[in-house]
N, C-alpha and C positions, 0 to 999 in steps of 0.2 A: 698416529696413531692407526693402526690396521685392525678394521672389523672384521673378527670372526664369527660367522654366524655355524649356529647347532643344525643339524639334519632336521630337526622340526623345523625350521623356518624356510627351508629350500624350496626356491621354485624353479618350474621349469625353464630349463636353460634354453630350449627352442622359443622360450618366450620375449627375449632378448632383442630377438629381427624383430618381432609385431613391434614392441616396445619403441624402438628406434624409428619405424618407420609410422606408427601412429601410436600413441598412447592411449587414447580410446580405443580403437582396435584390440589393444593388448587387454584392456580392462574389461570391455564385454566377453574376451575368451576366457580370460582366466579369473576374474571377479563374479561376474554375472552369468558364467556358464554359457554363452550365446556362443552356436556355431551354425554358421550355411553353407553348404559346397556352393561350387561355381565351377566351369571350365577348368581355371588355373589350380585350384586346389585338388582336383581331380587328377591333372597332368603331375601336380607336383606328388601326389601320392604312387602314380606311375612309375616316374623317375626312382623315386626311394625303394621302388619295391625290391631290387635286388641288393641294395647295400643294407638293407635294414634286417638281413639275415646274420645273426650272431655268429660268422665263423671266422677262421683264422685260415691264410694260404701262406705258405713261404715259396719264393720265389728268387734262387739264389740268395745273395743277400738280404732280401728285403722281406719282412714278416707284414704282410698287409692283415690287419685286421678290421671287420667290420661291424658296425653298431655296437660299439663300444661305449661301456657305461665309463660317465665320468660325474666328478663332482667336484666342486671348490666351495671349502668353507670361507676363503675371503669374499668370495662374489655372493656367496649363497644360491648356489645354481646347482642344477642337477641332470642330466639328459644322458644322450646318447651322441657319439661321432659317427657320422656315414663311413668313414674310412680311417684310419689312422694307419697311415707307411712306417715300421720302425727299420731301419738300416743299422746294421750291425758287420763289425770285420771279421777276421776270420778267428779270433779267439771268442767270440762270441757278444763282446761289447758291444753295448750302443752307441753308433757314432751320430745319430741323427734320427729326431722324430719328426713328421711331416703330415700334419692332419688333412683332408679334403671332405668338403661339405659340399652336397652336390644339392644344385637348384634346376629347376624346370625350366626357366625360362631364360634371360638374357640378363647379363650386367646391367646394374639399375643406376640412377641417380643416386645418391646419398651414400652412406656408409653402414646399411641395417645389416645387408650381407656379411660384411667384414667386419662386422661387432661379435655377429654368431661366432664366426668363425676364431675372433680372438678369444671370446671365451672361452670355448672348446677347448684353446690350445693353454691360456694358463690353466685350466682345470688339468689338463695332463701332465703340463708342470709339475704342481703339485703333486701329485698322484705319483710320477715315474721320475719326480726329481732331477729334470732333465731342463735345458734351456732351448726353447725355440725361438726362430727369429722369423721363419715362414711357412705359409701353410697355402692353399690352394682351395678356389670355387670352383667347381664343373660346371659347367651351364650346359645344360642339355641342346637349347637352342642351336648355341654355337659349337657345340660339340670340341667344346676346348677349356683347359686350365685356366684360371687365370690367376696368377701369383701374387699373394698378400705379404707383404712386410708386417709382422707384428711388432711395432715397433711403441715410443714410451706414450705417443699423442694417440696414439688405439687404444693402448691398455687404460690410459687415462680415462678416456671418453668410456670404454666397457664399464670400468668401475662406478663413474658416475651414473652412468644407466642402470647398473645393477642396484647402486643405492636407491635411485628414485624411483624405480618397479619394486623394493620393499617399502618403502615410505607409502606408495600409493597403494598398495595391497594392504598393508596396517592399519590405514586411516578408510580401505574399504569404498575409494571413490572412483568414480568413473568420468574422466576429463570430458569436457564439451568437447566438440571435433573444430576440426580445422576444414573447413569444406574446401576441396578444390578438383583438381583433372583426375587426380588419383584416386579419388574415392568410387568413380564407376567401374574401377578392376577388382575390386574389395568385395567378398562375397557376404558381406556383413552390411553392406549400403543400406539394403529393405528396413534391418534392424535399428541401423545406425539414426539414420535419415539424416545426415548433416546437413542437407541444404535446410530444413527447420529449425535445426538445434545447432548449429554453428553459432561460434562465439560473437560473430560480426552480424549477424542476421536474426530479427529476434520473431519470435511465433508471432506477433500481430501484421508484422512486415507480411512472414510469409502467405498468412491467412487474407491479406486486402490485395496481394499480388494473384491467390488463387479464384478471389470473387472476381477482378479485373478482367483475367484470362475467360 
């Protein structure tokens, strides 16, 4: 049975990218309302500056919609798509819809960017009554689009993550961190303190190490 969320229970769609990358990072931002900037977050804002303007352009048979508001009752998520390209035929009937997510860096290990794109895609399908099989992620560092197939495995993963997000938010829980090399790139490292609070390292062990050092 498919769960359908009410608007009062909607969470931020962009948060699913944080949740897929690090559940603790998501909780610090969306439950504890913590935020710090670093070079990467500033670069991200710069990249999104152009696509954050909610405008429509028509290029031949393609309508380009920037900063399109979307929501999904199935996922319980709401937010904005950076760019949605709507292709129409001569009669004005929609032939295809192609969402494009903008990112400041380069392709990452893992699926966090793909999951965000998939959530946007599923929201567009709900709202427009269309089927979408592909989307793109534009990486500013490589200045290229990466085509992503929106298949069953990715959709199932997106649904599972959205359910976990809602459960974590409902229970008001901030997960303990998984300490790793990725932590040094996170703007919340000083707030999170993963080297102290990670599940595989006790505070006592950390304190003893600091005393030895």
